[in-house]
A tleap script that builds the chain and sets N, CA, C and O, in Angstrom:
source leaprc.protein.ff14SB
mol = sequence {
  NMET ILE GLU SER ILE GLU MET LYS VAL THR
  GLY MET LYS CYS GLY GLY CYS GLU THR HIE
  VAL LYS THR GLN LEU SER ALA ILE ALA GLY
  VAL HIE LYS VAL GLU ALA SER PHE LYS ASP
  THR GLN VAL ARG VAL ALA PHE ASP ASP SER
  GLN THR THR LEU GLU ALA ILE LYS SER ALA
  ILE ALA GLU ALA GLY PHE HIE VAL VAL ALA
  CALA
}
set mol.1.N position { 104.891 84.324 92.512 }
set mol.1.CA position { 104.586 85.398 91.596 }
set mol.1.C position { 105.875 85.813 90.873 }
set mol.1.O position { 106.941 85.894 91.482 }
set mol.2.N position { 105.759 86.070 89.582 }
set mol.2.CA position { 106.920 86.495 88.802 }
set mol.2.C position { 107.130 87.995 89.006 }
set mol.2.O position { 106.216 88.803 88.836 }
set mol.3.N position { 108.342 88.333 89.370 }
set mol.3.CA position { 108.723 89.734 89.539 }
set mol.3.C position { 109.808 90.068 88.536 }
set mol.3.O position { 110.575 89.200 88.119 }
set mol.4.N position { 109.863 91.329 88.155 }
set mol.4.CA position { 110.939 91.812 87.283 }
set mol.4.C position { 111.660 92.938 87.994 }
set mol.4.O position { 111.041 93.792 88.629 }
set mol.5.N position { 112.970 92.927 87.878 }
set mol.5.CA position { 113.787 93.963 88.505 }
set mol.5.C position { 114.828 94.430 87.498 }
set mol.5.O position { 115.360 93.639 86.719 }
set mol.6.N position { 115.106 95.713 87.528 }
set mol.6.CA position { 116.170 96.275 86.705 }
set mol.6.C position { 117.196 96.866 87.656 }
set mol.6.O position { 116.851 97.615 88.569 }
set mol.7.N position { 118.461 96.524 87.435 }
set mol.7.CA position { 119.528 96.981 88.321 }
set mol.7.C position { 120.636 97.642 87.530 }
set mol.7.O position { 120.940 97.244 86.405 }
set mol.8.N position { 121.234 98.653 88.130 }
set mol.8.CA position { 122.450 99.242 87.567 }
set mol.8.C position { 123.606 98.419 88.120 }
set mol.8.O position { 123.765 98.283 89.333 }
set mol.9.N position { 124.418 97.867 87.200 }
set mol.9.CA position { 125.527 96.992 87.589 }
set mol.9.C position { 126.806 97.515 86.945 }
set mol.9.O position { 126.868 97.694 85.728 }
set mol.10.N position { 127.815 97.757 87.757 }
set mol.10.CA position { 129.087 98.240 87.236 }
set mol.10.C position { 130.093 97.100 87.160 }
set mol.10.O position { 129.962 96.083 87.841 }
set mol.11.N position { 131.099 97.295 86.314 }
set mol.11.CA position { 132.179 96.331 86.181 }
set mol.11.C position { 132.115 95.514 84.907 }
set mol.11.O position { 133.107 94.895 84.521 }
set mol.12.N position { 130.959 95.501 84.241 }
set mol.12.CA position { 130.862 94.761 82.975 }
set mol.12.C position { 131.541 95.597 81.893 }
set mol.12.O position { 131.224 96.773 81.721 }
set mol.13.N position { 132.473 94.987 81.168 }
set mol.13.CA position { 133.257 95.719 80.171 }
set mol.13.C position { 133.044 95.235 78.738 }
set mol.13.O position { 133.465 95.899 77.790 }
set mol.14.N position { 132.380 94.057 78.572 }
set mol.14.CA position { 132.272 93.480 77.228 }
set mol.14.C position { 131.131 92.471 77.179 }
set mol.14.O position { 130.455 92.217 78.176 }
set mol.15.N position { 130.936 91.905 75.997 }
set mol.15.CA position { 129.918 90.887 75.820 }
set mol.15.C position { 130.183 89.648 76.662 }
set mol.15.O position { 129.249 88.971 77.093 }
set mol.16.N position { 131.446 89.357 76.893 }
set mol.16.CA position { 131.796 88.220 77.747 }
set mol.16.C position { 131.308 88.423 79.170 }
set mol.16.O position { 130.859 87.480 79.822 }
set mol.17.N position { 131.395 89.643 79.644 }
set mol.17.CA position { 130.895 89.971 80.987 }
set mol.17.C position { 129.381 89.779 81.045 }
set mol.17.O position { 128.849 89.239 82.015 }
set mol.18.N position { 128.698 90.226 79.998 }
set mol.18.CA position { 127.248 90.037 79.922 }
set mol.18.C position { 126.905 88.553 80.005 }
set mol.18.O position { 126.010 88.150 80.748 }
set mol.19.N position { 127.625 87.751 79.234 }
set mol.19.CA position { 127.384 86.309 79.214 }
set mol.19.C position { 127.643 85.693 80.579 }
set mol.19.O position { 126.895 84.821 81.023 }
set mol.20.N position { 128.697 86.143 81.244 }
set mol.20.CA position { 129.028 85.622 82.572 }
set mol.20.C position { 127.896 85.920 83.558 }
set mol.20.O position { 127.504 85.045 84.330 }
set mol.21.N position { 127.371 87.147 83.537 }
set mol.21.CA position { 126.261 87.524 84.418 }
set mol.21.C position { 125.032 86.675 84.095 }
set mol.21.O position { 124.381 86.149 84.999 }
set mol.22.N position { 124.720 86.546 82.821 }
set mol.22.CA position { 123.550 85.752 82.414 }
set mol.22.C position { 123.676 84.306 82.871 }
set mol.22.O position { 122.710 83.720 83.360 }
set mol.23.N position { 124.857 83.734 82.714 }
set mol.23.CA position { 125.081 82.344 83.110 }
set mol.23.C position { 124.922 82.171 84.613 }
set mol.23.O position { 124.269 81.230 85.065 }
set mol.24.N position { 125.514 83.074 85.390 }
set mol.24.CA position { 125.424 82.993 86.851 }
set mol.24.C position { 123.976 83.089 87.313 }
set mol.24.O position { 123.535 82.306 88.154 }
set mol.25.N position { 123.239 84.044 86.765 }
set mol.25.CA position { 121.874 84.253 87.213 }
set mol.25.C position { 120.928 83.171 86.709 }
set mol.25.O position { 119.999 82.783 87.417 }
set mol.26.N position { 121.152 82.685 85.506 }
set mol.26.CA position { 120.287 81.636 84.951 }
set mol.26.C position { 120.397 80.334 85.735 }
set mol.26.O position { 119.493 79.501 85.678 }
set mol.27.N position { 121.483 80.152 86.457 }
set mol.27.CA position { 121.687 78.937 87.252 }
set mol.27.C position { 120.870 78.955 88.545 }
set mol.27.O position { 120.770 77.930 89.219 }
set mol.28.N position { 120.295 80.084 88.895 }
set mol.28.CA position { 119.510 80.198 90.129 }
set mol.28.C position { 118.098 79.678 89.868 }
set mol.28.O position { 117.438 80.104 88.920 }
set mol.29.N position { 117.641 78.759 90.710 }
set mol.29.CA position { 116.280 78.237 90.592 }
set mol.29.C position { 115.287 79.400 90.723 }
set mol.29.O position { 115.384 80.211 91.645 }
set mol.30.N position { 114.354 79.466 89.809 }
set mol.30.CA position { 113.337 80.510 89.847 }
set mol.30.C position { 113.599 81.677 88.935 }
set mol.30.O position { 112.705 82.491 88.701 }
set mol.31.N position { 114.822 81.783 88.405 }
set mol.31.CA position { 115.125 82.869 87.462 }
set mol.31.C position { 114.621 82.442 86.087 }
set mol.31.O position { 115.003 81.390 85.574 }
set mol.32.N position { 113.762 83.268 85.499 }
set mol.32.CA position { 113.134 82.932 84.223 }
set mol.32.C position { 113.791 83.604 83.031 }
set mol.32.O position { 113.878 83.010 81.956 }
set mol.33.N position { 114.255 84.838 83.207 }
set mol.33.CA position { 114.836 85.577 82.087 }
set mol.33.C position { 115.874 86.551 82.617 }
set mol.33.O position { 115.682 87.183 83.656 }
set mol.34.N position { 116.984 86.663 81.883 }
set mol.34.CA position { 118.045 87.601 82.246 }
set mol.34.C position { 118.463 88.355 80.995 }
set mol.34.O position { 118.706 87.755 79.948 }
set mol.35.N position { 118.543 89.667 81.110 }
set mol.35.CA position { 119.111 90.508 80.059 }
set mol.35.C position { 120.196 91.343 80.708 }
set mol.35.O position { 119.998 91.895 81.791 }
set mol.36.N position { 121.342 91.439 80.050 }
set mol.36.CA position { 122.454 92.222 80.580 }
set mol.36.C position { 123.034 93.083 79.469 }
set mol.36.O position { 123.169 92.633 78.331 }
set mol.37.N position { 123.375 94.322 79.802 }
set mol.37.CA position { 123.987 95.227 78.834 }
set mol.37.C position { 125.149 95.960 79.494 }
set mol.37.O position { 124.955 96.763 80.406 }
set mol.38.N position { 126.360 95.670 79.019 }
set mol.38.CA position { 127.515 96.384 79.578 }
set mol.38.C position { 127.495 97.836 79.134 }
set mol.38.O position { 127.950 98.710 79.873 }
set mol.39.N position { 126.975 98.114 77.940 }
set mol.39.CA position { 126.918 99.496 77.441 }
set mol.39.C position { 126.008 100.366 78.294 }
set mol.39.O position { 126.317 101.527 78.562 }
set mol.40.N position { 124.874 99.791 78.722 }
set mol.40.CA position { 123.907 100.534 79.530 }
set mol.40.C position { 124.115 100.338 81.026 }
set mol.40.O position { 123.414 100.949 81.833 }
set mol.41.N position { 125.067 99.496 81.401 }
set mol.41.CA position { 125.311 99.098 82.794 }
set mol.41.C position { 124.016 98.654 83.475 }
set mol.41.O position { 123.742 99.025 84.616 }
set mol.42.N position { 123.225 97.852 82.754 }
set mol.42.CA position { 121.939 97.396 83.260 }
set mol.42.C position { 121.829 95.871 83.213 }
set mol.42.O position { 122.327 95.216 82.297 }
set mol.43.N position { 121.164 95.336 84.225 }
set mol.43.CA position { 120.789 93.927 84.235 }
set mol.43.C position { 119.306 93.878 84.589 }
set mol.43.O position { 118.865 94.484 85.566 }
set mol.44.N position { 118.546 93.144 83.778 }
set mol.44.CA position { 117.123 92.945 84.027 }
set mol.44.C position { 116.898 91.464 84.295 }
set mol.44.O position { 117.401 90.601 83.574 }
set mol.45.N position { 116.130 91.186 85.349 }
set mol.45.CA position { 115.890 89.800 85.738 }
set mol.45.C position { 114.403 89.603 86.021 }
set mol.45.O position { 113.786 90.393 86.737 }
set mol.46.N position { 113.838 88.542 85.452 }
set mol.46.CA position { 112.482 88.108 85.790 }
set mol.46.C position { 112.639 86.832 86.612 }
set mol.46.O position { 113.294 85.881 86.186 }
set mol.47.N position { 112.026 86.826 87.800 }
set mol.47.CA position { 112.204 85.672 88.686 }
set mol.47.C position { 110.936 85.398 89.483 }
set mol.47.O position { 110.095 86.273 89.686 }
set mol.48.N position { 110.832 84.155 89.926 }
set mol.48.CA position { 109.712 83.721 90.758 }
set mol.48.C position { 110.112 83.971 92.213 }
set mol.48.O position { 111.034 83.340 92.731 }
set mol.49.N position { 109.409 84.897 92.864 }
set mol.49.CA position { 109.800 85.263 94.226 }
set mol.49.C position { 109.483 84.183 95.257 }
set mol.49.O position { 109.835 84.328 96.428 }
set mol.50.N position { 108.824 83.106 94.840 }
set mol.50.CA position { 108.610 81.992 95.763 }
set mol.50.C position { 109.789 81.011 95.717 }
set mol.50.O position { 109.884 80.105 96.544 }
set mol.51.N position { 110.694 81.205 94.730 }
set mol.51.CA position { 111.846 80.313 94.593 }
set mol.51.C position { 113.182 80.983 94.877 }
set mol.51.O position { 114.149 80.306 95.226 }
set mol.52.N position { 113.249 82.290 94.734 }
set mol.52.CA position { 114.509 82.995 95.000 }
set mol.52.C position { 114.199 84.415 95.460 }
set mol.52.O position { 113.048 84.852 95.446 }
set mol.53.N position { 115.245 85.123 95.866 }
set mol.53.CA position { 115.071 86.482 96.379 }
set mol.53.C position { 115.961 87.464 95.620 }
set mol.53.O position { 116.909 87.075 94.937 }
set mol.54.N position { 115.636 88.714 95.756 }
set mol.54.CA position { 116.469 89.761 95.171 }
set mol.54.C position { 117.871 89.707 95.778 }
set mol.54.O position { 118.859 89.928 95.077 }
set mol.55.N position { 117.961 89.422 97.046 }
set mol.55.CA position { 119.272 89.344 97.700 }
set mol.55.C position { 120.123 88.223 97.107 }
set mol.55.O position { 121.332 88.386 96.946 }
set mol.56.N position { 119.504 87.085 96.780 }
set mol.56.CA position { 120.245 85.975 96.168 }
set mol.56.C position { 120.752 86.378 94.785 }
set mol.56.O position { 121.858 86.010 94.390 }
set mol.57.N position { 119.945 87.127 94.064 }
set mol.57.CA position { 120.339 87.595 92.734 }
set mol.57.C position { 121.500 88.581 92.842 }
set mol.57.O position { 122.477 88.478 92.100 }
set mol.58.N position { 121.393 89.526 93.755 }
set mol.58.CA position { 122.478 90.495 93.963 }
set mol.58.C position { 123.763 89.787 94.390 }
set mol.58.O position { 124.855 90.148 93.951 }
set mol.59.N position { 123.625 88.790 95.238 }
set mol.59.CA position { 124.785 88.041 95.722 }
set mol.59.C position { 125.468 87.311 94.563 }
set mol.59.O position { 126.696 87.280 94.487 }
set mol.60.N position { 124.680 86.726 93.665 }
set mol.60.CA position { 125.254 86.018 92.505 }
set mol.60.C position { 125.997 86.985 91.591 }
set mol.60.O position { 127.031 86.632 91.025 }
set mol.61.N position { 125.479 88.197 91.443 }
set mol.61.CA position { 126.158 89.212 90.631 }
set mol.61.C position { 127.495 89.567 91.279 }
set mol.61.O position { 128.510 89.679 90.591 }
set mol.62.N position { 127.498 89.742 92.590 }
set mol.62.CA position { 128.731 90.057 93.308 }
set mol.62.C position { 129.736 88.912 93.199 }
set mol.62.O position { 130.929 89.149 93.012 }
set mol.63.N position { 129.258 87.677 93.315 }
set mol.63.CA position { 130.140 86.511 93.195 }
set mol.63.C position { 130.741 86.401 91.803 }
set mol.63.O position { 131.825 85.845 91.629 }
set mol.64.N position { 130.026 86.938 90.805 }
set mol.64.CA position { 130.538 86.943 89.423 }
set mol.64.C position { 131.586 88.032 89.231 }
set mol.64.O position { 132.248 88.077 88.195 }
set mol.65.N position { 131.744 88.918 90.225 }
set mol.65.CA position { 132.783 89.944 90.150 }
set mol.65.C position { 132.285 91.324 89.761 }
set mol.65.O position { 133.074 92.188 89.379 }
set mol.66.N position { 130.970 91.537 89.856 }
set mol.66.CA position { 130.391 92.831 89.475 }
set mol.66.C position { 129.690 93.448 90.670 }
set mol.66.O position { 129.507 92.796 91.698 }
set mol.67.N position { 129.298 94.704 90.535 }
set mol.67.CA position { 128.739 95.430 91.677 }
set mol.67.C position { 127.373 96.017 91.328 }
set mol.67.O position { 127.233 96.748 90.347 }
set mol.68.N position { 126.371 95.690 92.140 }
set mol.68.CA position { 125.040 96.259 91.963 }
set mol.68.C position { 125.041 97.636 92.624 }
set mol.68.O position { 125.253 97.757 93.830 }
set mol.69.N position { 124.801 98.672 91.818 }
set mol.69.CA position { 124.772 100.042 92.321 }
set mol.69.C position { 123.380 100.403 92.808 }
set mol.69.O position { 123.234 101.022 93.862 }
set mol.70.N position { 122.357 100.024 92.056 }
set mol.70.CA position { 120.986 100.347 92.437 }
set mol.70.C position { 120.046 99.301 91.859 }
set mol.70.O position { 120.243 98.803 90.751 }
set mol.71.N position { 119.024 98.983 92.634 }
set mol.71.CA position { 117.996 98.028 92.174 }
set mol.71.C position { 116.633 98.572 92.501 }
set mol.71.O position { 115.625 97.932 92.203 }
savepdb mol mol.pdb
quit
């Protein structure tokens, strides 16, 4: 089933940061769509919960150097 989640993510400072988050998350099997906004400190992800988990998505954001404040 496709799920959508919106998370508050800190540490993004520019469009390059947005692109980095999008690239990291898009590489995860099951992720269908990623939107990131450094201005709004928001990341939105649509993913297939039979292929990946919210924890895997949060972990990828952390590995990219950013911090999930709330999901």
